[in-house]
Structures are given as C-alpha cells and as structure tokens.
LUMKOL-718767 format. One line per field, with one value per residue (C-alpha): x, y, z; residue number from 1; residue in three letters. Coordinates in steps of 0.1 Angstrom, whole numbers. Example, Ala and Ser with C-alpha at 12.3 -4.5 7.8 and 13.67 -1.06 7.14 Angstrom:
x <- [123,137]
y <- [-45,-11]
z <- [78,71]
k <- [1,2]
r <- [ALA,SER]
END
This chain:
x <- [-35,-47,-83,-80,-66,-96,-121,-105,-102,-140,-148,-126,-140,-176,-169,-153,-175,-207,-207,-178,-178,-214,-209,-176,-188,-222,-205,-179,-207,-228,-199,-187,-222,-228,-195,-199,-169,-145,-118,-117,-130,-106,-76,-55,-66,-54,-19,-19,-30,0,24,7,29,16,8,19,56,50,21,22,20,-5,23,36,1,-2,32,22,-10,9,36,8,-9,22,34,39,3,16,40,29,-7,-9,12,-11,-42,-28,-19,-53,-76,-54,-46,-82,-78,-57,-88,-109,-82,-82,-120,-119,-92,-113,-144,-124,-110,-144,-147,-113,-122,-154,-138,-107,-129,-149,-118,-106,-138,-142,-104,-94,-69,-39,-7,13,-12,-44,-55,-86,-101,-133,-135,-137,-163,-184,-184,-190,-213,-232,-231,-221,-189,-192,-193,-162,-145,-152,-138,-107,-101,-105,-82,-55,-59,-59,-29,-7,-18,-29,-13,20,23,15,40,68,59,60,95,109,96,116,148,151,165,197,201,218,203,175,166,164,129,140,169,151,122,144,163,131,115,145,147,109,115,139,111,81,96,100,62,41,65,95,72,61,96,109,80,84,120,116,83,90,123,111,79,99,125,99,79,112,121,85,86,120,104,76,101,121,89,70,61,39,27,-6,-13,-9,-34,-59,-54,-63,-96,-103,-97,-118,-149,-143,-177,-174,-144,-153,-189,-179,-157,-124,-144,-156,-121,-108,-133,-129,-90,-89,-113,-97,-62,-73,-90,-60,-36,-55,-75,-102,-133,-115,-110,-72,-61,-84,-62,-33,-56,-68,-32,-26,-27,-49,-71,-101,-110,-117,-80,-69,-98,-83,-48,-59,-78,-47,-29,-54,-42,-6,-10,-31,-29,9,25,1,0,38,39,13,33,64,51,27,52,77,56,61,30,15,-4,27,32,7,20,3,-15,-31,-11,2,39,40,77,89,66,78,114,113,94,120,149,137,148,174,189,200,196,158,157,179,159,125,138,151,119,98,120,115,78,74,94,73,41,52,58,28,4,18,9,-27,-27,-13,-39,-66,-52,-57,-94,-98,-73,-75,-42,-24,1,11,15,52,51,18,32,64,45,22,51,70,39,38,75,68,39,64,87,60,45,78,69,34,22,12,-25,-31,-13,-33,-66,-62,-54,-83,-109,-98,-97,-132,-146,-133,-150,-182,-183,-168,-185,-221,-210,-195,-228,-248,-225,-217,-239,-216,-186,-208,-216,-180,-171,-198,-185,-149,-160,-182,-154,-128,-153,-160,-124,-129,-103,-103,-110,-136,-160,-180,-211,-214,-225,-244,-219,-214,-192,-160,-125,-114,-132,-150]
y <- [-131,-163,-153,-119,-135,-160,-132,-110,-141,-148,-112,-113,-144,-132,-100,-114,-145,-126,-89,-73,-97,-87,-50,-46,-65,-47,-14,-21,-33,-2,23,3,6,42,54,31,12,42,19,5,32,59,37,53,87,79,73,106,125,112,131,165,191,207,245,250,241,239,214,177,166,140,116,121,114,84,71,78,57,31,29,21,-4,-21,-36,-69,-80,-81,-110,-127,-119,-133,-164,-169,-166,-193,-216,-214,-211,-224,-209,-198,-171,-152,-148,-133,-108,-98,-94,-73,-52,-45,-37,-18,5,22,25,39,65,76,79,99,122,129,138,161,179,183,189,215,243,241,260,235,228,208,179,157,123,104,121,155,147,129,160,186,167,145,170,142,154,128,100,115,115,79,71,91,71,39,50,59,27,6,24,36,7,-26,-22,-9,-36,-61,-48,-47,-83,-95,-78,-92,-127,-127,-110,-128,-159,-137,-126,-153,-142,-152,-116,-111,-97,-70,-61,-60,-42,-14,-10,-8,17,40,38,46,75,93,98,100,128,147,150,147,164,141,111,120,126,93,73,89,75,41,30,30,14,-15,-21,-22,-47,-69,-72,-77,-108,-122,-118,-136,-165,-167,-169,-196,-216,-205,-241,-245,-209,-217,-246,-220,-197,-225,-235,-201,-201,-238,-232,-201,-220,-254,-258,-295,-292,-306,-297,-261,-258,-252,-231,-208,-205,-196,-167,-154,-156,-141,-112,-106,-105,-85,-59,-58,-52,-28,-10,2,14,14,51,52,65,95,110,111,120,152,165,166,198,192,213,189,165,137,137,124,100,85,85,67,42,34,26,-3,-18,-13,-30,-60,-66,-61,-66,-92,-111,-111,-128,-153,-162,-165,-192,-209,-213,-229,-261,-260,-274,-249,-276,-283,-248,-246,-250,-270,-238,-235,-205,-202,-203,-177,-166,-201,-208,-180,-185,-221,-212,-187,-210,-234,-209,-188,-209,-189,-156,-162,-160,-129,-112,-118,-106,-74,-69,-73,-50,-23,-29,-31,2,21,8,19,55,56,45,70,97,87,88,123,135,122,134,169,161,150,179,208,224,191,197,232,218,206,189,171,159,147,125,113,103,87,65,57,46,25,6,-4,-18,-37,-51,-70,-89,-100,-136,-143,-149,-118,-95,-105,-107,-74,-56,-72,-63,-27,-24,-39,-13,14,-2,-5,34,46,24,33,69,67,51,79,106,89,112,139,120,109,145,155,127,138,174,162,141,168,193,171,162,198,209,232,237,209,233,226,247,230,251,235,203,219,217,247,258,240,253,250,251,282]
z <- [180,166,178,161,129,128,132,105,81,85,77,47,33,37,21,-10,-13,-14,-12,-30,-61,-68,-62,-83,-113,-113,-109,-137,-160,-153,-157,-189,-206,-194,-207,-239,-228,-224,-213,-248,-270,-258,-250,-276,-264,-227,-241,-259,-228,-208,-230,-225,-205,-174,-174,-139,-134,-95,-98,-103,-141,-155,-159,-123,-109,-131,-117,-81,-86,-105,-78,-53,-76,-89,-57,-39,-49,-85,-75,-43,-49,-83,-75,-43,-64,-88,-60,-44,-75,-103,-137,-141,-115,-140,-163,-133,-127,-164,-163,-131,-148,-180,-160,-135,-162,-163,-125,-124,-150,-132,-96,-110,-132,-100,-81,-106,-108,-70,-63,-37,-41,-17,-11,-32,-58,-59,-38,-33,-35,-26,8,-9,-35,-9,12,-17,-41,-16,13,36,54,81,56,39,72,77,43,50,82,63,36,61,80,46,30,58,78,62,28,41,67,41,16,44,53,18,12,44,38,4,17,49,31,23,58,80,114,137,140,102,102,127,107,73,88,103,70,49,73,72,33,32,57,34,9,32,51,18,13,-19,-43,-33,-36,-71,-83,-68,-85,-119,-120,-104,-115,-154,-150,-127,-149,-182,-167,-152,-184,-204,-183,-186,-225,-224,-204,-229,-258,-240,-235,-267,-274,-242,-243,-263,-237,-209,-224,-230,-193,-181,-199,-192,-155,-154,-164,-149,-132,-124,-101,-68,-71,-79,-49,-69,-93,-65,-52,-86,-89,-53,-55,-89,-80,-46,-59,-89,-68,-44,-74,-96,-68,-94,-74,-41,-40,-38,-72,-72,-44,-69,-99,-80,-77,-114,-135,-165,-187,-185,-157,-182,-193,-159,-158,-189,-175,-143,-165,-182,-148,-142,-175,-167,-134,-144,-179,-182,-148,-132,-165,-166,-132,-143,-175,-156,-133,-156,-186,-162,-158,-120,-103,-78,-59,-37,-24,5,41,69,80,45,35,-1,-4,-31,-28,-31,-60,-82,-73,-82,-114,-125,-115,-142,-169,-151,-124,-92,-111,-110,-73,-72,-99,-83,-49,-65,-84,-53,-32,-58,-61,-23,-19,-43,-29,6,-5,-30,-3,22,-4,-3,35,35,12,36,68,57,54,90,104,79,89,90,62,75,111,111,145,136,103,120,144,115,94,123,128,92,94,126,107,80,107,125,93,87,119,107,99,63,69,92,69,38,56,74,42,24,50,52,14,13,37,13,-18,2,6,-27,-51,-42,-41,-75,-88,-72,-87,-119,-141,-134,-148,-177,-185,-183,-207,-232,-229,-237,-266,-282,-278,-294,-322,-329,-327,-296,-271,-245,-216,-190,-171,-144,-151,-186,-170,-141,-114,-91,-63,-73,-65,-100,-133,-128]
k <- [1,2,3,4,5,6,7,8,9,10,11,12,13,14,15,16,17,18,19,20,21,22,23,24,25,26,27,28,29,30,31,32,33,34,35,36,37,38,39,40,41,42,43,44,45,46,47,48,49,50,51,52,53,54,55,56,57,58,59,60,61,62,63,64,65,66,67,68,69,70,71,72,73,74,75,76,77,78,79,80,81,82,83,84,85,86,87,88,89,90,91,92,93,94,95,96,97,98,99,100,101,102,103,104,105,106,107,108,109,110,111,112,113,114,115,116,117,118,119,120,121,122,123,124,125,126,127,128,129,130,131,132,133,134,135,136,137,138,139,140,141,142,143,144,145,146,147,148,149,150,151,152,153,154,155,156,157,158,159,160,161,162,163,164,165,166,167,168,169,170,171,172,173,174,175,176,177,178,179,180,181,182,183,184,185,186,187,188,189,190,191,192,193,194,195,196,197,198,199,200,201,202,203,204,205,206,207,208,209,210,211,212,213,214,215,216,217,218,219,220,221,222,223,224,225,226,227,228,229,230,231,232,233,234,235,236,237,238,239,240,241,242,243,244,245,246,247,248,249,250,251,252,253,254,255,256,257,258,259,260,261,262,263,264,265,266,267,268,269,270,271,272,273,274,275,276,277,278,279,280,281,282,283,284,285,286,287,288,289,290,291,292,293,294,295,296,297,298,299,300,301,302,303,304,305,306,307,308,309,310,311,312,313,314,315,316,317,318,319,320,321,322,323,324,325,326,327,328,329,330,331,332,333,334,335,336,337,338,339,340,341,342,343,344,345,346,347,348,349,350,351,352,353,354,355,356,357,358,359,360,361,362,363,364,365,366,367,368,369,370,371,372,373,374,375,376,377,378,379,380,381,382,383,384,385,386,387,388,389,390,391,392,393,394,395,396,397,398,399,400,401,402,403,404,405,406,407,408,409,410,411,412,413,414,415,416,417,418,419,420,421,422,423,424,425,426,427,428,429,430,431,432,433,434,435,436,437,438,439,440,441,442,443,444,445,446,447,448,449,450,451,452,453,454,455,456,457,458,459,460,461,462,463,464,465,466,467,468,469,470,471,472]
r <- [UNK,UNK,UNK,UNK,UNK,UNK,UNK,UNK,UNK,UNK,UNK,UNK,UNK,UNK,UNK,UNK,UNK,UNK,UNK,UNK,UNK,UNK,UNK,UNK,UNK,UNK,UNK,UNK,UNK,UNK,UNK,UNK,UNK,UNK,UNK,UNK,UNK,UNK,UNK,UNK,UNK,UNK,UNK,UNK,UNK,UNK,UNK,UNK,UNK,UNK,UNK,UNK,UNK,UNK,UNK,UNK,UNK,UNK,UNK,UNK,UNK,UNK,UNK,UNK,UNK,UNK,UNK,UNK,UNK,UNK,UNK,UNK,UNK,UNK,UNK,UNK,UNK,UNK,UNK,UNK,UNK,UNK,UNK,UNK,UNK,UNK,UNK,UNK,UNK,UNK,UNK,UNK,UNK,UNK,UNK,UNK,UNK,UNK,UNK,UNK,UNK,UNK,UNK,UNK,UNK,UNK,UNK,UNK,UNK,UNK,UNK,UNK,UNK,UNK,UNK,UNK,UNK,UNK,UNK,UNK,UNK,UNK,UNK,UNK,UNK,UNK,UNK,UNK,UNK,UNK,UNK,UNK,UNK,UNK,UNK,UNK,UNK,UNK,UNK,UNK,UNK,UNK,UNK,UNK,UNK,UNK,UNK,UNK,UNK,UNK,UNK,UNK,UNK,UNK,UNK,UNK,UNK,UNK,UNK,UNK,UNK,UNK,UNK,UNK,UNK,UNK,UNK,UNK,UNK,UNK,UNK,UNK,UNK,UNK,UNK,UNK,UNK,UNK,UNK,UNK,UNK,UNK,UNK,UNK,UNK,UNK,UNK,UNK,UNK,UNK,UNK,UNK,UNK,UNK,UNK,UNK,UNK,UNK,UNK,UNK,UNK,UNK,UNK,UNK,UNK,UNK,UNK,UNK,UNK,UNK,UNK,UNK,UNK,UNK,UNK,UNK,UNK,UNK,UNK,UNK,UNK,UNK,UNK,UNK,UNK,UNK,UNK,UNK,UNK,UNK,UNK,UNK,UNK,UNK,UNK,UNK,UNK,UNK,UNK,UNK,UNK,UNK,UNK,UNK,UNK,UNK,UNK,UNK,UNK,UNK,UNK,UNK,UNK,UNK,UNK,UNK,UNK,UNK,UNK,UNK,UNK,UNK,UNK,UNK,UNK,UNK,UNK,UNK,UNK,UNK,UNK,UNK,UNK,UNK,UNK,UNK,UNK,UNK,UNK,UNK,UNK,UNK,UNK,UNK,UNK,UNK,UNK,UNK,UNK,UNK,UNK,UNK,UNK,UNK,UNK,UNK,UNK,UNK,UNK,UNK,UNK,UNK,UNK,UNK,UNK,UNK,UNK,UNK,UNK,UNK,UNK,UNK,UNK,UNK,UNK,UNK,UNK,UNK,UNK,UNK,UNK,UNK,UNK,UNK,UNK,UNK,UNK,UNK,UNK,UNK,UNK,UNK,UNK,UNK,UNK,UNK,UNK,UNK,UNK,UNK,UNK,UNK,UNK,UNK,UNK,UNK,UNK,UNK,UNK,UNK,UNK,UNK,UNK,UNK,UNK,UNK,UNK,UNK,UNK,UNK,UNK,UNK,UNK,UNK,UNK,UNK,UNK,UNK,UNK,UNK,UNK,UNK,UNK,UNK,UNK,UNK,UNK,UNK,UNK,UNK,UNK,UNK,UNK,UNK,UNK,UNK,UNK,UNK,UNK,UNK,UNK,UNK,UNK,UNK,UNK,UNK,UNK,UNK,UNK,UNK,UNK,UNK,UNK,UNK,UNK,UNK,UNK,UNK,UNK,UNK,UNK,UNK,UNK,UNK,UNK,UNK,UNK,UNK,UNK,UNK,UNK,UNK,UNK,UNK,UNK,UNK,UNK,UNK,UNK,UNK,UNK,UNK,UNK,UNK,UNK,UNK,UNK,UNK,UNK,UNK,UNK,UNK,UNK,UNK,UNK,UNK,UNK,UNK,UNK,UNK,UNK,UNK,UNK,UNK,UNK,UNK,UNK,UNK,UNK,UNK,UNK,UNK,UNK,UNK,UNK,UNK,UNK,UNK,UNK,UNK,UNK,UNK]
END
C-alpha cells in the first residue's frame, strides 16, 4: 500500500507542479478575455436567472441544477482542503484559491453552456456533459468514453472515498471504539444509500433543501468570527496578499508550495474546468443555454469566494499558528487545526459545529458526486438507467466505495482524488478550448437578444450548430 501511495503521490506532485497550473490559468485567462470577463460583467444577470421558473414541471429547474453542482463543489475540501492548503502553503494559498475561482468562473461558463447546447433527451428529462459534447461536437466517441470512465472513477471513486475519509476522521473522536471507522463508514454508507437509490430526482430534491441551509449557517458563523476579531481582520487580509507574493521564502520553496497548494485545493473545491458541473447543467430546463452557463459560473463563486473564504477567515482570525499541525509523516492535521481555531472563540461548541458542518458538507458531496457518475454510466451503457438490475449493482458499488473510503489513509485519499481529477481536466480543458467558439457565439446571441428586447429563446442553427436533440 505504501508503494502504491508513493507512486500516486509522485504523479500528483508532477501534475500540479507543472502541467495543470499552466493549463488551468491559461484556459481561465483565454475564456475570460474571449467572453469579455463574463464572470464579472454578467454576475448580476447570473443571480437573476436563478429565480426563473422551469417550463416543464417534471424536469430539473435551473436552481436545482445549481444546488446539485454546489452540493458536489461545497464539500469536505471547503474545510479540510482549505485548512490543509494554509498549513502547507501559508495564508498566501488563499489568494491563489481566489484567483483560480475568478478565472475558473469563465471556464465554468463555457463548459456548462456547451453541455446545455449538446444535451440529450431522456425519458425523465435532459442529460449530458463533456462526454456527450465530445462525442457530438468533436465526433470522438472513444475520447468521450474515456472521459466518462475517468469521471466515474473520480467522483464515485476518488472523491467519494475522500469525502467519506474526511467525515470519518472528524467524527471518530466522538465514537469511543477501536472499530470507530468501521461503524462510522457503515452509517454514512447507509445514509447515502437512502438518497442514491432514489436516483437523480431524489438527489436534486435533497440538495435543494440541505445546501442552502448549510451554506448560510456556515457563512453566518464565519461572519461572527470576523466580528469578534475585527481588530485583527485587516492584518489577516494583508497576510494573505503578502504571503501570496513572498518570493524570498527559502529561495522560493515556500512560495512554490503556496501557489501549488492554493491552486490544487482551489481546483479541488471549485471544480471549474474539470467537467463535473456540466453534467448537472445539462439536466436543467432553461430557454437559452447561456442561462445555465451563468448559473454554474455563480456556483464557483459560492464555493470559493464565500465558503472557502469563510473557512480561511475562521482559522486565520483565531491567531492559531498552522505550523504546528503537521504529523511525522508530513500530513496536514486539518481537522485539529480548524477545531482548535474555532475553540478560541467558541470553546467546545466550535468543535461540535465544525464536525456537524463537515458531516453535512460530506453528505451532500457524496450524493452530488454520485449524480455525476450516474449521468456518465449511461454514456458507456446506453440502457443503464432503464436496467433495474444493472443500476442496483452500480449503486451498491457506489455505497461500498463510501464505506471503504472511511478506512483510507489521509495521504492516499487526497492524492488519489487529485490524480483522477487531473486526468479529467487534461481531457476537458483542451476540448473546451477547441469548442469554445460555440459557447462564445451562444453568449453573443444571448447578449444581442437581451439588448434588442427579443425573447431569450435559443435556436442552435442561429450559431451554426446542427443535429442537436434540443434547440431546433
């Protein structure tokens, strides 16, 4: 196991030290300039679009699709990922998470708009994602299949194992037993199974209730921490920017760690460009593909600029030094760090609150991630969703992964998820760059219709796209 863990760790470090940093920043800048910074220019419009009702009552609304993608984005990475990045890279890592989020907003817009344009018609509404626009727009079904396999391995496998591990790692302190991980893993797996076996509709209904409640509560506590430490808050902000550009630290060694950890954890958290959120975006019922592109763009900001920043401010305002939270194996003791930080302001309640928050975040992540896997298994096996016996086995495997993930080690859990996520990005980002002009044309069509007061209804032929299941 140690041998495998070392190999995966080496691959992860190489991917994020060299390849993905350049690819994601370059793609984010390219999409930002080509869309004239749509993530800033149409930010208010993205909020307005969320409130629009769906036309088909049996389909998933724009808001529900947003909550499914946010459920997957807003997870354990927003707590242990952020604190881990600060432990490894210092406060400056927060700046790089912010930068990736702002640039990632444009990437999220492009991939989700493409997913809407090329979505497929199913018995229970629409579905789609990168595998489908790779197949239809690029005429590369084999590459679409490879992406679908990586997505299933990443979300139903790596990410759900990681979420289960993080949840178990927090909760086991409250379970006085040598077999705590077994008991907690079994309970979490059973609770996830209740929603997973209900399929996409039950997942969307569950997340639209849980996600807003947990996000508002978490942000409220972070604001309270800021108010209680308002005197030190300006120095916290200054420390984030100073740390982000501290080139002199150990000949750039700490500076490099700051960037790598900030971008790695930022990517894991907001998922922009990876190709996950488009699977939720394709299921929404909207009158124009750009509308869901704007909505999914907003999800990136909710995740990083609100939730991740809340975690960062909670720990940095406490004054607790992160340097002492690394074990002998070099792993970041993220849970202990944030629990001790909240304990400064709230005592024992701080530990209880963060455990409860992580439990909710992890739970919605587990079911949101499974939703993505279910959307892609039907690409590999066309009749999957209508085959009850196949889906029963598939869902049982998903539940088993959640149970087994609780037994992982910290380093192996994180590195496995990082490598699988990196493979998805290596496929999806170049594809989005190749197909980006289609999304740009759709954005121009949306903007011109809005400017001229025309109905915001889309026809694929207006931008030179033919053969879609919708928009004809």
